[in-house]
N, CA, C and O atoms as a GROMACS GRO file, in nm:
protein
  524
    1MET      N    1  -1.924   0.670   0.620
    1MET     CA    2  -1.852   0.759   0.524
    1MET      C    3  -1.940   0.765   0.389
    1MET      O    4  -1.978   0.868   0.332
    2GLU      N    5  -1.961   0.648   0.356
    2GLU     CA    6  -2.045   0.651   0.209
    2GLU      C    7  -2.173   0.723   0.228
    2GLU      O    8  -2.206   0.803   0.140
    3LYS      N    9  -2.245   0.705   0.327
    3LYS     CA   10  -2.369   0.788   0.361
    3LYS      C   11  -2.355   0.929   0.353
    3LYS      O   12  -2.439   0.993   0.291
    4VAL      N   13  -2.245   0.994   0.416
    4VAL     CA   14  -2.224   1.119   0.434
    4VAL      C   15  -2.163   1.165   0.278
    4VAL      O   16  -2.211   1.268   0.230
    5LEU      N   17  -2.077   1.102   0.212
    5LEU     CA   18  -2.038   1.143   0.072
    5LEU      C   19  -2.162   1.133  -0.035
    5LEU      O   20  -2.166   1.205  -0.135
    6LYS      N   21  -2.254   1.044  -0.007
    6LYS     CA   22  -2.369   1.039  -0.100
    6LYS      C   23  -2.458   1.161  -0.061
    6LYS      O   24  -2.510   1.232  -0.147
    7PHE      N   25  -2.475   1.184   0.083
    7PHE     CA   26  -2.565   1.281   0.091
    7PHE      C   27  -2.518   1.418   0.054
    7PHE      O   28  -2.595   1.499   0.001
    8LEU      N   29  -2.377   1.449   0.083
    8LEU     CA   30  -2.338   1.594   0.028
    8LEU      C   31  -2.325   1.589  -0.127
    8LEU      O   32  -2.343   1.696  -0.185
    9SER      N   33  -2.301   1.499  -0.187
    9SER     CA   34  -2.289   1.495  -0.335
    9SER      C   35  -2.441   1.529  -0.409
    9SER      O   36  -2.462   1.602  -0.506
   10GLU      N   37  -2.540   1.449  -0.324
   10GLU     CA   38  -2.682   1.481  -0.372
   10GLU      C   39  -2.714   1.617  -0.359
   10GLU      O   40  -2.764   1.673  -0.457
   11THR      N   41  -2.691   1.687  -0.243
   11THR     CA   42  -2.721   1.830  -0.226
   11THR      C   43  -2.645   1.922  -0.313
   11THR      O   44  -2.689   2.035  -0.333
   12GLY      N   45  -2.518   1.877  -0.374
   12GLY     CA   46  -2.459   1.969  -0.464
   12GLY      C   47  -2.366   2.068  -0.401
   12GLY      O   48  -2.247   2.084  -0.429
   13MET      N   49  -2.444   2.138  -0.304
   13MET     CA   50  -2.374   2.245  -0.218
   13MET      C   51  -2.399   2.227  -0.088
   13MET      O   52  -2.508   2.179  -0.058
   14PHE      N   53  -2.320   2.257  -0.001
   14PHE     CA   54  -2.336   2.257   0.156
   14PHE      C   55  -2.268   2.378   0.212
   14PHE      O   56  -2.205   2.462   0.148
   15PHE      N   57  -2.288   2.377   0.335
   15PHE     CA   58  -2.243   2.522   0.405
   15PHE      C   59  -2.124   2.482   0.514
   15PHE      O   60  -2.143   2.391   0.596
   16PHE      N   61  -2.008   2.553   0.508
   16PHE     CA   62  -1.895   2.534   0.578
   16PHE      C   63  -1.900   2.643   0.686
   16PHE      O   64  -1.909   2.761   0.653
   17GLY      N   65  -1.896   2.608   0.804
   17GLY     CA   66  -1.890   2.732   0.902
   17GLY      C   67  -1.764   2.737   0.998
   17GLY      O   68  -1.732   2.642   1.068
   18THR      N   69  -1.705   2.843   0.994
   18THR     CA   70  -1.595   2.876   1.091
   18THR      C   71  -1.622   2.991   1.182
   18THR      O   72  -1.739   3.032   1.183
   19THR      N   73  -1.528   3.054   1.264
   19THR     CA   74  -1.543   3.174   1.329
   19THR      C   75  -1.423   3.254   1.301
   19THR      O   76  -1.307   3.214   1.295
   20ASP      N   77  -1.471   3.381   1.284
   20ASP     CA   78  -1.370   3.491   1.274
   20ASP      C   79  -1.373   3.572   1.397
   20ASP      O   80  -1.460   3.656   1.419
   21LYS      N   81  -1.265   3.542   1.485
   21LYS     CA   82  -1.272   3.601   1.633
   21LYS      C   83  -1.385   3.554   1.705
   21LYS      O   84  -1.381   3.442   1.756
   22GLU      N   85  -1.482   3.623   1.715
   22GLU     CA   86  -1.614   3.579   1.794
   22GLU      C   87  -1.725   3.568   1.703
   22GLU      O   88  -1.830   3.521   1.746
   23GLN      N   89  -1.715   3.610   1.573
   23GLN     CA   90  -1.819   3.622   1.477
   23GLN      C   91  -1.825   3.492   1.402
   23GLN      O   92  -1.721   3.457   1.346
   24PRO      N   93  -1.935   3.413   1.392
   24PRO     CA   94  -1.965   3.315   1.310
   24PRO      C   95  -1.947   3.349   1.144
   24PRO      O   96  -1.976   3.458   1.096
   25GLU      N   97  -1.900   3.251   1.077
   25GLU     CA   98  -1.893   3.282   0.926
   25GLU      C   99  -1.916   3.139   0.860
   25GLU      O  100  -1.860   3.033   0.885
   26VAL      N  101  -2.014   3.169   0.770
   26VAL     CA  102  -2.071   3.056   0.686
   26VAL      C  103  -2.055   3.084   0.535
   26VAL      O  104  -2.081   3.196   0.492
   27ARG      N  105  -2.014   2.990   0.456
   27ARG     CA  106  -2.028   3.007   0.319
   27ARG      C  107  -2.052   2.880   0.236
   27ARG      O  108  -2.039   2.771   0.291
   28PRO      N  109  -2.081   2.887   0.130
   28PRO     CA  110  -2.119   2.752   0.046
   28PRO      C  111  -2.005   2.685  -0.009
   28PRO      O  112  -1.908   2.749  -0.050
   29PHE      N  113  -2.009   2.570  -0.012
   29PHE     CA  114  -1.885   2.485  -0.055
   29PHE      C  115  -1.953   2.377  -0.158
   29PHE      O  116  -2.074   2.355  -0.170
   30GLY      N  117  -1.852   2.318  -0.224
   30GLY     CA  118  -1.895   2.207  -0.309
   30GLY      C  119  -1.792   2.094  -0.316
   30GLY      O  120  -1.823   1.983  -0.359
   31PHE      N  121  -1.670   2.124  -0.273
   31PHE     CA  122  -1.568   2.020  -0.289
   31PHE      C  123  -1.554   1.940  -0.161
   31PHE      O  124  -1.538   1.997  -0.053
   32VAL      N  125  -1.559   1.808  -0.172
   32VAL     CA  126  -1.547   1.702  -0.056
   32VAL      C  127  -1.505   1.570  -0.127
   32VAL      O  128  -1.555   1.531  -0.232
   33MET      N  129  -1.414   1.509  -0.063
   33MET     CA  130  -1.385   1.389  -0.109
   33MET      C  131  -1.324   1.286   0.000
   33MET      O  132  -1.263   1.335   0.095
   34GLN      N  133  -1.336   1.161  -0.010
   34GLN     CA  134  -1.273   1.054   0.079
   34GLN      C  135  -1.127   1.021   0.032
   34GLN      O  136  -1.104   1.018  -0.089
   35ILE      N  137  -1.036   0.998   0.115
   35ILE     CA  138  -0.904   0.969   0.077
   35ILE      C  139  -0.850   0.877   0.192
   35ILE      O  140  -0.830   0.930   0.302
   36ASP      N  141  -0.824   0.744   0.174
   36ASP     CA  142  -0.780   0.658   0.279
   36ASP      C  143  -0.863   0.653   0.387
   36ASP      O  144  -0.817   0.648   0.501
   37GLY      N  145  -1.012   0.654   0.357
   37GLY     CA  146  -1.108   0.638   0.482
   37GLY      C  147  -1.114   0.773   0.544
   37GLY      O  148  -1.176   0.778   0.650
   38LYS      N  149  -1.057   0.889   0.497
   38LYS     CA  150  -1.074   1.014   0.560
   38LYS      C  151  -1.153   1.106   0.479
   38LYS      O  152  -1.148   1.101   0.356
   39LEU      N  153  -1.231   1.196   0.548
   39LEU     CA  154  -1.300   1.303   0.478
   39LEU      C  155  -1.220   1.430   0.466
   39LEU      O  156  -1.174   1.483   0.567
   40TYR      N  157  -1.204   1.478   0.355
   40TYR     CA  158  -1.134   1.606   0.321
   40TYR      C  159  -1.237   1.713   0.239
   40TYR      O  160  -1.314   1.682   0.148
   41PHE      N  161  -1.217   1.833   0.292
   41PHE     CA  162  -1.279   1.945   0.215
   41PHE      C  163  -1.170   2.032   0.154
   41PHE      O  164  -1.059   2.037   0.209
   42GLY      N  165  -1.198   2.104   0.040
   42GLY     CA  166  -1.098   2.175  -0.042
   42GLY      C  167  -1.127   2.314  -0.037
   42GLY      O  168  -1.242   2.358  -0.035
   43MET      N  169  -1.012   2.391  -0.036
   43MET     CA  170  -1.022   2.539  -0.045
   43MET      C  171  -0.898   2.611  -0.063
   43MET      O  172  -0.791   2.552  -0.048
   44GLY      N  173  -0.904   2.748  -0.098
   44GLY     CA  174  -0.768   2.802  -0.121
   44GLY      C  175  -0.728   2.867   0.008
   44GLY      O  176  -0.796   2.911   0.100
   45LYS      N  177  -0.582   2.859  -0.016
   45LYS     CA  178  -0.514   2.902   0.113
   45LYS      C  179  -0.520   3.065   0.132
   45LYS      O  180  -0.501   3.125   0.237
   46HIS      N  181  -0.550   3.118   0.008
   46HIS     CA  182  -0.569   3.268   0.020
   46HIS      C  183  -0.706   3.323   0.094
   46HIS      O  184  -0.717   3.434   0.147
   47LYS      N  185  -0.800   3.232   0.086
   47LYS     CA  186  -0.936   3.255   0.138
   47LYS      C  187  -0.948   3.268   0.296
   47LYS      O  188  -0.874   3.207   0.374
   48ASN      N  189  -1.041   3.346   0.331
   48ASN     CA  190  -1.048   3.389   0.483
   48ASN      C  191  -1.107   3.247   0.556
   48ASN      O  192  -1.082   3.225   0.674
   49VAL      N  193  -1.176   3.166   0.487
   49VAL     CA  194  -1.214   3.043   0.553
   49VAL      C  195  -1.077   2.952   0.613
   49VAL      O  196  -1.069   2.903   0.726
   50TYR      N  197  -0.979   2.945   0.511
   50TYR     CA  198  -0.839   2.879   0.543
   50TYR      C  199  -0.787   2.945   0.668
   50TYR      O  200  -0.754   2.881   0.768
   51LYS      N  201  -0.780   3.095   0.654
   51LYS     CA  202  -0.706   3.178   0.763
   51LYS      C  203  -0.782   3.147   0.893
   51LYS      O  204  -0.714   3.134   0.994
   52GLN      N  205  -0.918   3.133   0.903
   52GLN     CA  206  -0.986   3.136   1.002
   52GLN      C  207  -0.963   2.990   1.099
   52GLN      O  208  -0.958   2.974   1.221
   53LEU      N  209  -0.954   2.902   0.989
   53LEU     CA  210  -0.909   2.758   1.042
   53LEU      C  211  -0.777   2.751   1.125
   53LEU      O  212  -0.763   2.690   1.232
   54LEU      N  213  -0.678   2.827   1.054
   54LEU     CA  214  -0.545   2.843   1.116
   54LEU      C  215  -0.560   2.903   1.269
   54LEU      O  216  -0.486   2.864   1.359
   55GLU      N  217  -0.662   3.000   1.291
   55GLU     CA  218  -0.667   3.075   1.417
   55GLU      C  219  -0.759   2.988   1.497
   55GLU      O  220  -0.739   2.991   1.618
   56ASN      N  221  -0.868   2.902   1.447
   56ASN     CA  222  -0.955   2.820   1.528
   56ASN      C  223  -0.999   2.702   1.452
   56ASN      O  224  -1.102   2.704   1.385
   57PRO      N  225  -0.912   2.585   1.461
   57PRO     CA  226  -0.942   2.471   1.364
   57PRO      C  227  -1.094   2.415   1.375
   57PRO      O  228  -1.126   2.326   1.296
   58LYS      N  229  -1.178   2.457   1.459
   58LYS     CA  230  -1.321   2.388   1.482
   58LYS      C  231  -1.394   2.446   1.352
   58LYS      O  232  -1.381   2.560   1.309
   59PHE      N  233  -1.470   2.348   1.302
   59PHE     CA  234  -1.574   2.378   1.200
   59PHE      C  235  -1.686   2.292   1.186
   59PHE      O  236  -1.687   2.176   1.229
   60VAL      N  237  -1.786   2.352   1.124
   60VAL     CA  238  -1.922   2.255   1.101
   60VAL      C  239  -1.955   2.259   0.970
   60VAL      O  240  -1.934   2.361   0.906
   61VAL      N  241  -2.003   2.163   0.920
   61VAL     CA  242  -2.057   2.154   0.784
   61VAL      C  243  -2.206   2.134   0.789
   61VAL      O  244  -2.239   2.042   0.864
   62CYS      N  245  -2.296   2.192   0.732
   62CYS     CA  246  -2.446   2.151   0.725
   62CYS      C  247  -2.485   2.140   0.572
   62CYS      O  248  -2.425   2.204   0.486
   63ALA      N  249  -2.578   2.063   0.548
   63ALA     CA  250  -2.649   2.022   0.418
   63ALA      C  251  -2.786   1.977   0.450
   63ALA      O  252  -2.815   1.917   0.553
   64SER      N  253  -2.876   2.010   0.350
   64SER     CA  254  -3.010   1.976   0.368
   64SER      C  255  -3.077   1.931   0.228
   64SER      O  256  -3.046   1.982   0.120
   65LYS      N  257  -3.162   1.839   0.242
   65LYS     CA  258  -3.246   1.802   0.123
   65LYS      C  259  -3.388   1.752   0.173
   65LYS      O  260  -3.408   1.682   0.272
   66ALA      N  261  -3.480   1.802   0.087
   66ALA     CA  262  -3.613   1.759   0.134
   66ALA      C  263  -3.649   1.764   0.278
   66ALA      O  264  -3.669   1.874   0.329
   67ASP      N  265  -3.659   1.663   0.343
   67ASP     CA  266  -3.694   1.670   0.496
   67ASP      C  267  -3.586   1.634   0.592
   67ASP      O  268  -3.610   1.628   0.712
   68GLU      N  269  -3.460   1.606   0.537
   68GLU     CA  270  -3.362   1.575   0.615
   68GLU      C  271  -3.234   1.655   0.608
   68GLU      O  272  -3.211   1.717   0.504
   69TRP      N  273  -3.150   1.660   0.704
   69TRP     CA  274  -3.010   1.740   0.706
   69TRP      C  275  -2.912   1.665   0.752
   69TRP      O  276  -2.927   1.553   0.802
   70LEU      N  277  -2.800   1.727   0.737
   70LEU     CA  278  -2.684   1.660   0.790
   70LEU      C  279  -2.606   1.763   0.855
   70LEU      O  280  -2.605   1.878   0.811
   71ARG      N  281  -2.536   1.725   0.966
   71ARG     CA  282  -2.435   1.829   1.028
   71ARG      C  283  -2.310   1.746   1.070
   71ARG      O  284  -2.314   1.643   1.138
   72ILE      N  285  -2.202   1.803   1.022
   72ILE     CA  286  -2.049   1.741   1.077
   72ILE      C  287  -1.978   1.830   1.144
   72ILE      O  288  -1.945   1.928   1.078
   73ARG      N  289  -1.939   1.826   1.275
   73ARG     CA  290  -1.869   1.898   1.359
   73ARG      C  291  -1.735   1.825   1.371
   73ARG      O  292  -1.725   1.706   1.400
   74ALA      N  293  -1.628   1.910   1.344
   74ALA     CA  294  -1.492   1.835   1.341
   74ALA      C  295  -1.368   1.957   1.356
   74ALA      O  296  -1.394   2.077   1.362
   75THR      N  297  -1.264   1.912   1.360
   75THR     CA  298  -1.151   1.988   1.394
   75THR      C  299  -1.056   1.974   1.255
   75THR      O  300  -1.039   1.864   1.203
   76ALA      N  301  -1.000   2.091   1.203
   76ALA     CA  302  -0.941   2.066   1.074
   76ALA      C  303  -0.799   2.023   1.095
   76ALA      O  304  -0.719   2.080   1.170
   77GLY      N  305  -0.774   1.906   1.012
   77GLY     CA  306  -0.630   1.860   0.990
   77GLY      C  307  -0.576   1.932   0.881
   77GLY      O  308  -0.633   1.918   0.773
   78LEU      N  309  -0.475   2.008   0.888
   78LEU     CA  310  -0.434   2.089   0.780
   78LEU      C  311  -0.305   2.034   0.709
   78LEU      O  312  -0.235   2.109   0.641
   79GLU      N  313  -0.279   1.911   0.726
   79GLU     CA  314  -0.187   1.843   0.662
   79GLU      C  315  -0.236   1.724   0.570
   79GLU      O  316  -0.306   1.636   0.620
   80ALA      N  317  -0.203   1.719   0.443
   80ALA     CA  318  -0.240   1.616   0.363
   80ALA      C  319  -0.128   1.555   0.266
   80ALA      O  320  -0.032   1.626   0.236
   81SER      N  321  -0.136   1.444   0.225
   81SER     CA  322  -0.015   1.400   0.156
   81SER      C  323  -0.018   1.424   0.019
   81SER      O  324  -0.127   1.452  -0.030
   82GLU      N  325   0.087   1.419  -0.056
   82GLU     CA  326   0.112   1.451  -0.201
   82GLU      C  327   0.005   1.377  -0.283
   82GLU      O  328  -0.060   1.428  -0.374
   83ALA      N  329  -0.005   1.255  -0.239
   83ALA     CA  330  -0.099   1.158  -0.310
   83ALA      C  331  -0.241   1.195  -0.308
   83ALA      O  332  -0.320   1.175  -0.400
   84ALA      N  333  -0.269   1.261  -0.175
   84ALA     CA  334  -0.412   1.314  -0.158
   84ALA      C  335  -0.447   1.430  -0.263
   84ALA      O  336  -0.555   1.455  -0.317
   85TYR      N  337  -0.334   1.488  -0.276
   85TYR     CA  338  -0.337   1.631  -0.356
   85TYR      C  339  -0.368   1.571  -0.525
   85TYR      O  340  -0.464   1.600  -0.596
   86LYS      N  341  -0.278   1.500  -0.550
   86LYS     CA  342  -0.300   1.441  -0.671
   86LYS      C  343  -0.444   1.384  -0.690
   86LYS      O  344  -0.510   1.430  -0.783
   87GLN      N  345  -0.493   1.299  -0.617
   87GLN     CA  346  -0.630   1.261  -0.627
   87GLN      C  347  -0.731   1.363  -0.636
   87GLN      O  348  -0.823   1.342  -0.715
   88ALA      N  349  -0.729   1.477  -0.564
   88ALA     CA  350  -0.814   1.578  -0.546
   88ALA      C  351  -0.791   1.649  -0.706
   88ALA      O  352  -0.896   1.652  -0.771
   89PHE      N  353  -0.700   1.691  -0.758
   89PHE     CA  354  -0.688   1.740  -0.882
   89PHE      C  355  -0.739   1.651  -0.996
   89PHE      O  356  -0.794   1.692  -1.098
   90ALA      N  357  -0.712   1.522  -0.962
   90ALA     CA  358  -0.765   1.418  -1.081
   90ALA      C  359  -0.923   1.410  -1.073
   90ALA      O  360  -1.003   1.401  -1.167
   91SER      N  361  -0.947   1.414  -0.941
   91SER     CA  362  -1.112   1.387  -0.934
   91SER      C  363  -1.195   1.528  -0.980
   91SER      O  364  -1.313   1.528  -1.014
   92ALA      N  365  -1.114   1.640  -0.972
   92ALA     CA  366  -1.174   1.759  -1.017
   92ALA      C  367  -1.088   1.861  -1.086
   92ALA      O  368  -1.034   1.959  -1.034
   93PRO      N  369  -1.087   1.822  -1.214
   93PRO     CA  370  -0.995   1.898  -1.326
   93PRO      C  371  -1.020   2.042  -1.312
   93PRO      O  372  -0.927   2.116  -1.345
   94TYR      N  373  -1.117   2.091  -1.273
   94TYR     CA  374  -1.128   2.233  -1.282
   94TYR      C  375  -1.058   2.307  -1.180
   94TYR      O  376  -1.047   2.430  -1.178
   95LEU      N  377  -1.005   2.219  -1.086
   95LEU     CA  378  -0.903   2.281  -0.973
   95LEU      C  379  -0.779   2.336  -1.042
   95LEU      O  380  -0.725   2.436  -0.995
   96SER      N  381  -0.728   2.273  -1.157
   96SER     CA  382  -0.600   2.314  -1.212
   96SER      C  383  -0.644   2.440  -1.264
   96SER      O  384  -0.559   2.524  -1.235
   97MET      N  385  -0.748   2.494  -1.335
   97MET     CA  386  -0.775   2.596  -1.385
   97MET      C  387  -0.759   2.725  -1.278
   97MET      O  388  -0.727   2.840  -1.310
   98ILE      N  389  -0.787   2.683  -1.155
   98ILE     CA  390  -0.794   2.808  -1.047
   98ILE      C  391  -0.657   2.801  -0.982
   98ILE      O  392  -0.600   2.908  -0.962
   99TYR      N  393  -0.602   2.693  -0.948
   99TYR     CA  394  -0.482   2.683  -0.854
   99TYR      C  395  -0.366   2.639  -0.947
   99TYR      O  396  -0.349   2.520  -0.976
  100ASN      N  397  -0.292   2.731  -0.988
  100ASN     CA  398  -0.163   2.694  -1.078
  100ASN      C  399  -0.062   2.785  -1.059
  100ASN      O  400  -0.074   2.875  -0.976
  101GLU      N  401   0.041   2.771  -1.131
  101GLU     CA  402   0.165   2.858  -1.130
  101GLU      C  403   0.127   2.994  -1.189
  101GLU      O  404   0.181   3.093  -1.140
  102GLU      N  405   0.037   3.008  -1.293
  102GLU     CA  406  -0.011   3.144  -1.337
  102GLU      C  407  -0.085   3.223  -1.234
  102GLU      O  408  -0.065   3.343  -1.211
  103THR      N  409  -0.167   3.152  -1.177
  103THR     CA  410  -0.273   3.238  -1.075
  103THR      C  411  -0.201   3.262  -0.934
  103THR      O  412  -0.235   3.352  -0.857
  104LYS      N  413  -0.097   3.171  -0.909
  104LYS     CA  414  -0.031   3.182  -0.797
  104LYS      C  415  -0.114   3.145  -0.670
  104LYS      O  416  -0.075   3.175  -0.557
  105LEU      N  417  -0.232   3.078  -0.696
  105LEU     CA  418  -0.320   3.042  -0.601
  105LEU      C  419  -0.302   2.913  -0.544
  105LEU      O  420  -0.292   2.820  -0.624
  106VAL      N  421  -0.298   2.887  -0.421
  106VAL     CA  422  -0.258   2.734  -0.366
  106VAL      C  423  -0.382   2.688  -0.305
  106VAL      O  424  -0.457   2.762  -0.242
  107PHE      N  425  -0.406   2.541  -0.329
  107PHE     CA  426  -0.514   2.463  -0.283
  107PHE      C  427  -0.482   2.413  -0.153
  107PHE      O  428  -0.364   2.391  -0.126
  108ALA      N  429  -0.583   2.388  -0.058
  108ALA     CA  430  -0.558   2.326   0.067
  108ALA      C  431  -0.648   2.215   0.069
  108ALA      O  432  -0.759   2.233   0.020
  109LEU      N  433  -0.619   2.097   0.119
  109LEU     CA  434  -0.727   1.990   0.156
  109LEU      C  435  -0.718   2.007   0.325
  109LEU      O  436  -0.614   2.017   0.391
  110VAL      N  437  -0.833   2.007   0.365
  110VAL     CA  438  -0.871   2.004   0.511
  110VAL      C  439  -0.928   1.875   0.551
  110VAL      O  440  -1.034   1.843   0.497
  111GLU      N  441  -0.875   1.796   0.636
  111GLU     CA  442  -0.928   1.671   0.681
  111GLU      C  443  -1.036   1.710   0.791
  111GLU      O  444  -1.023   1.805   0.868
  112ALA      N  445  -1.124   1.638   0.788
  112ALA     CA  446  -1.224   1.649   0.900
  112ALA      C  447  -1.173   1.547   1.024
  112ALA      O  448  -1.203   1.427   1.018
  113LYS      N  449  -1.115   1.588   1.110
  113LYS     CA  450  -1.067   1.520   1.222
  113LYS      C  451  -1.161   1.516   1.353
  113LYS      O  452  -1.224   1.616   1.386
  114ASP      N  453  -1.167   1.410   1.418
  114ASP     CA  454  -1.247   1.396   1.534
  114ASP      C  455  -1.386   1.433   1.503
  114ASP      O  456  -1.461   1.495   1.579
  115ALA      N  457  -1.417   1.386   1.379
  115ALA     CA  458  -1.564   1.438   1.326
  115ALA      C  459  -1.681   1.334   1.396
  115ALA      O  460  -1.670   1.215   1.427
  116VAL      N  461  -1.792   1.425   1.409
  116VAL     CA  462  -1.895   1.367   1.457
  116VAL      C  463  -2.009   1.399   1.351
  116VAL      O  464  -2.015   1.516   1.312
  117VAL      N  465  -2.099   1.306   1.302
  117VAL     CA  466  -2.184   1.317   1.193
  117VAL      C  467  -2.326   1.318   1.253
  117VAL      O  468  -2.351   1.232   1.338
  118GLU      N  469  -2.408   1.393   1.223
  118GLU     CA  470  -2.552   1.405   1.275
  118GLU      C  471  -2.652   1.406   1.175
  118GLU      O  472  -2.671   1.515   1.122
  119PHE      N  473  -2.729   1.300   1.133
  119PHE     CA  474  -2.834   1.305   1.050
  119PHE      C  475  -2.963   1.330   1.125
  119PHE      O  476  -2.984   1.285   1.238
  120GLN      N  477  -3.054   1.412   1.052
  120GLN     CA  478  -3.175   1.431   1.131
  120GLN      C  479  -3.295   1.460   1.034
  120GLN      O  480  -3.272   1.521   0.930
  121THR      N  481  -3.402   1.425   1.061
  121THR     CA  482  -3.519   1.438   0.964
  121THR      C  483  -3.602   1.563   1.031
  121THR      O  484  -3.579   1.590   1.148
  122MET      N  485  -3.684   1.626   0.969
  122MET     CA  486  -3.770   1.744   1.015
  122MET      C  487  -3.870   1.673   1.116
  122MET      O  488  -3.936   1.746   1.190
  123ALA      N  489  -3.886   1.534   1.126
  123ALA     CA  490  -3.968   1.470   1.225
  123ALA      C  491  -3.895   1.446   1.358
  123ALA      O  492  -3.957   1.395   1.452
  124GLY      N  493  -3.764   1.482   1.371
  124GLY     CA  494  -3.688   1.453   1.481
  124GLY      C  495  -3.609   1.327   1.503
  124GLY      O  496  -3.538   1.303   1.601
  125ILE      N  497  -3.632   1.246   1.390
  125ILE     CA  498  -3.561   1.122   1.403
  125ILE      C  499  -3.399   1.155   1.375
  125ILE      O  500  -3.360   1.215   1.275
  126ALA      N  501  -3.327   1.112   1.465
  126ALA     CA  502  -3.187   1.143   1.464
  126ALA      C  503  -3.079   1.021   1.467
  126ALA      O  504  -3.104   0.917   1.529
  127GLU      N  505  -2.980   1.038   1.409
  127GLU     CA  506  -2.875   0.938   1.408
  127GLU      C  507  -2.740   1.009   1.401
  127GLU      O  508  -2.712   1.090   1.312
  128THR      N  509  -2.653   0.971   1.505
  128THR     CA  510  -2.542   1.048   1.543
  128THR      C  511  -2.416   0.927   1.546
  128THR      O  512  -2.438   0.815   1.593
  129TYR      N  513  -2.310   0.959   1.500
  129TYR     CA  514  -2.207   0.874   1.513
  129TYR      C  515  -2.064   0.952   1.480
  129TYR      O  516  -2.059   1.059   1.419
  130PRO      N  517  -1.948   0.879   1.532
  130PRO     CA  518  -1.828   0.932   1.495
  130PRO      C  519  -1.790   0.895   1.354
  130PRO      O  520  -1.828   0.786   1.312
  131LEU      N  521  -1.722   0.971   1.281
  131LEU     CA  522  -1.692   0.950   1.138
  131LEU      C  523  -1.547   0.893   1.130
  131LEU      O  524  -1.497   0.866   1.021
   0.00000   0.00000   0.00000
């Protein structure tokens, strides 16, 4: 878990992929955190990415730096505790400026369930394990 979080934080931005019916969809993301040993990604419930996870909870995350890359394949867990949400807003205060009573936008934490992580170098050295 530490290696995954370190890698994602060092890249600063990673790509989150879902499907929209039969069409793949990928977009840049930046919010990730660990809570109680679980990996969570954050997004707005009003966004297509969240709506697509409701239809098909399978997703993939990819990130790269220099000559190595990371891929996470997982199923979205769409339930998170109130404590998890408090921790998310405490760790990223900018969320309060986006998701609040005035904007009426709702933040969602999505757990990476049944996740498999793959690290690979451009030379083909691979490391795969369940998260």
